Every structure is written in structure tokens, then in C-alpha cells.
C-alpha positions in Angstrom: 185.4 64.4 29.8 186.8 61.8 31.3 185.0 59.6 33.6 186.5 59.5 37.1 187.4 55.7 38.0 185.7 54.1 40.8 187.2 52.4 43.6 186.1 49.4 42.0 187.7 50.0 39.5 190.9 51.8 40.6 192.4 52.5 44.1 192.5 55.8 45.8 195.9 55.7 46.5 197.0 54.6 42.9 194.3 58.0 41.6 196.1 59.9 44.2 199.6 59.4 42.6 198.4 59.0 38.9 198.7 62.9 37.4 195.6 62.4 35.1 192.9 61.2 37.7 194.5 63.6 40.5 193.9 66.4 37.9 190.2 64.7 37.1 189.7 64.6 41.0 190.8 68.0 41.6 189.1 69.5 39.0 185.9 67.6 40.1 186.7 68.7 44.2 187.2 72.5 42.7 183.6 72.5 40.5 182.6 71.0 44.2 184.1 74.4 46.1 182.4 76.6 43.7 178.6 75.7 44.4 176.6 77.1 47.1 175.7 73.3 48.0 178.9 73.0 49.1 179.0 73.7 52.8 180.4 77.0 53.7 182.8 75.4 56.2 184.3 73.5 53.3 184.2 77.0 50.9 186.4 79.2 53.8 189.7 80.2 53.6 191.4 81.0 50.0 189.8 79.5 46.7 192.8 77.1 46.6 192.0 76.0 50.3 188.5 75.5 49.0 189.5 73.3 46.0 191.8 71.3 48.5 188.8 70.5 50.5 186.3 69.8 47.5 189.4 67.2 46.2 189.7 65.6 49.8 185.8 65.0 49.8 186.1 63.5 46.4 188.8 61.2 48.3 186.9 60.5 51.0 183.7 59.8 48.7 185.4 57.5 46.8 186.9 55.5 49.7 183.2 55.2 51.3 181.7 54.5 47.9 179.5 57.5 48.1 178.1 60.7 46.4 180.7 63.2 46.9 178.1 66.0 47.6 176.4 63.8 50.3 180.0 63.4 51.8 180.6 67.1 52.1 177.2 68.1 53.5 177.8 65.3 56.4 181.5 65.8 56.8 183.0 68.4 59.3 186.4 68.8 60.8 188.0 69.1 64.3 191.6 69.8 64.8 192.5 68.2 61.6 190.4 65.0 61.6 187.4 64.1 60.0 183.8 63.7 62.0 180.6 62.8 60.7 176.9 64.3 61.3 175.1 61.3 63.4 172.5 60.5 61.0 174.6 60.2 58.3 176.7 57.6 60.6 173.6 55.9 61.6 172.4 55.3 58.2 175.5 54.2 56.6 176.0 51.2 59.8 172.3 50.3 58.9 173.3 50.2 55.0 176.4 48.4 55.7 175.0 44.8 56.5 177.2 44.6 59.8 174.1 44.4 62.0 170.8 42.1 61.8 168.5 44.6 61.1 169.1 48.7 62.3 170.0 50.1 65.4 167.1 50.4 68.1 167.3 52.5 71.3 166.2 51.6 74.7 165.2 54.6 76.6 164.8 55.1 80.4 164.0 57.8 83.1 163.5 61.5 82.1 165.0 64.5 83.0 168.2 65.1 84.7 167.9 60.9 84.9 167.5 60.6 81.2 169.3 57.6 79.5 169.4 56.2 75.9 171.2 52.8 75.1 171.9 52.2 71.8 171.4 48.5 70.7 172.0 46.4 67.8 172.5 42.6 66.9 175.6 41.6 65.3 174.9 39.7 62.1 177.9 37.3 62.2 177.7 36.2 66.0 174.1 37.0 66.8 175.6 39.3 70.0 173.6 41.7 70.7 176.2 45.0 71.3 175.1 48.1 73.1 176.2 51.6 73.9 174.5 54.2 76.7 174.3 57.7 76.8 172.8 59.8 79.7 172.6 63.1 81.0 175.1 62.6 83.7 177.5 62.1 80.9 176.2 64.9 78.8 177.0 67.2 81.9 180.4 65.9 82.5 181.5 65.9 79.0 180.0 69.6 78.6 177.4 68.5 76.0 175.0 70.5 77.5 176.6 73.6 76.5 174.4 72.8 73.3 171.0 74.3 73.6 169.3 71.0 71.5 170.1 69.2 75.0 167.6 70.9 76.9 164.8 71.2 74.0 165.2 67.6 72.7 167.4 65.8 75.1 166.0 62.5 73.9 167.1 62.9 70.4 170.5 64.0 71.3 171.2 60.8 73.4 170.1 58.8 70.9 172.2 60.4 68.4 175.4 60.0 70.8 174.7 56.4 71.7 174.3 55.3 68.6 177.6 57.2 67.4 179.2 55.2 70.3 177.8 51.9 69.6 179.2 52.7 65.8 182.5 53.3 66.6 183.0 50.4 68.7 181.5 47.7 67.3 181.9 48.4 63.4 184.2 51.8 62.6 185.3 50.2 59.4 181.8 51.5 58.4 183.0 55.5 58.3 186.7 54.3 57.3 185.9 53.4 54.1 
């Protein structure tokens, strides 16, 4: 069996353009797609579609230098664009080293007045950066349709504020 080269030895575009590399990536993607550990939303459709999703997960995993199954279990798609679970994004940002330490939160208010600010210190400048989400925003954006905004609103606002922070100040963490 041929080992799949990492992005450290070959670029992802060259893997896609090399017939042998592409074949190996597709075979691994097909194996992923046949596993019960591969998320259902990526296995939907025909076997060919599931295998293609597996190959695309391999592509993303290679770009992020990440385990393919971890990527599969934390990615979702909206309108053909990848999205990520909040906990995965926070984990990647904390590991990436762009921040001094980890993302932290400040919580203010309760109930309808609840507000959560995610903040971090930029390692290269020492600047404090932040992003705030509150229940007013959650209502305006329709997020409260999710029942978890009623049962665990602080947690949901922590996730939202952190993902805003990451997208604003270190989007490269999730692009690979």
C-alpha cells in the first residue's frame, strides 16, 4: 500500500492533479465513506457522492494537517460551502498559536439581557481583540429557533462569539 503524502511533502493541488495521488486520496475517501463513523450527512446520496465527499474530506484534512475522521466529524455544508463545529474552531484557534494563551469569555447580564464577549490577545501585537454576541442578536438572526438558546443560552453565545472572533482575527486557522 502506498502512503498518502502529507502536505509537508506534496501540495494539495499537486495531489489532485497527479493521477496516482488522486487515486490514493479517492480510495481512502471511499473507505471513509463506507464507515459508520463517517457522518450520515456526508454519506447521503449515491455511493459515488459519498466517496466524493470522502475524497473532499481528505483534501480538507490535508490542507489543515488534520486527521481525516476528525475533519469529517466536525464539518458540515451550507449552500456548498464548508462550515465547522464551534468547538472544533475554538480548538484549532487555541492550538494555532495566533493568540497568546487561549480564547476567553466575559459574560454579562441574564435572560434577555445576556451578552457574551469572546476575547484573546494577539501574539504578534499584544492587542486585545474581541467579538460580542447577545440575546438581542440571537433573536434578530433567528438563532433562537434552536431550542438550546432556551436551555443553555450562555453556552450558545460563547460558541457564537468565539467563532466570530476566529473569523475576524484569524480566518487562516480554518482555511488551511
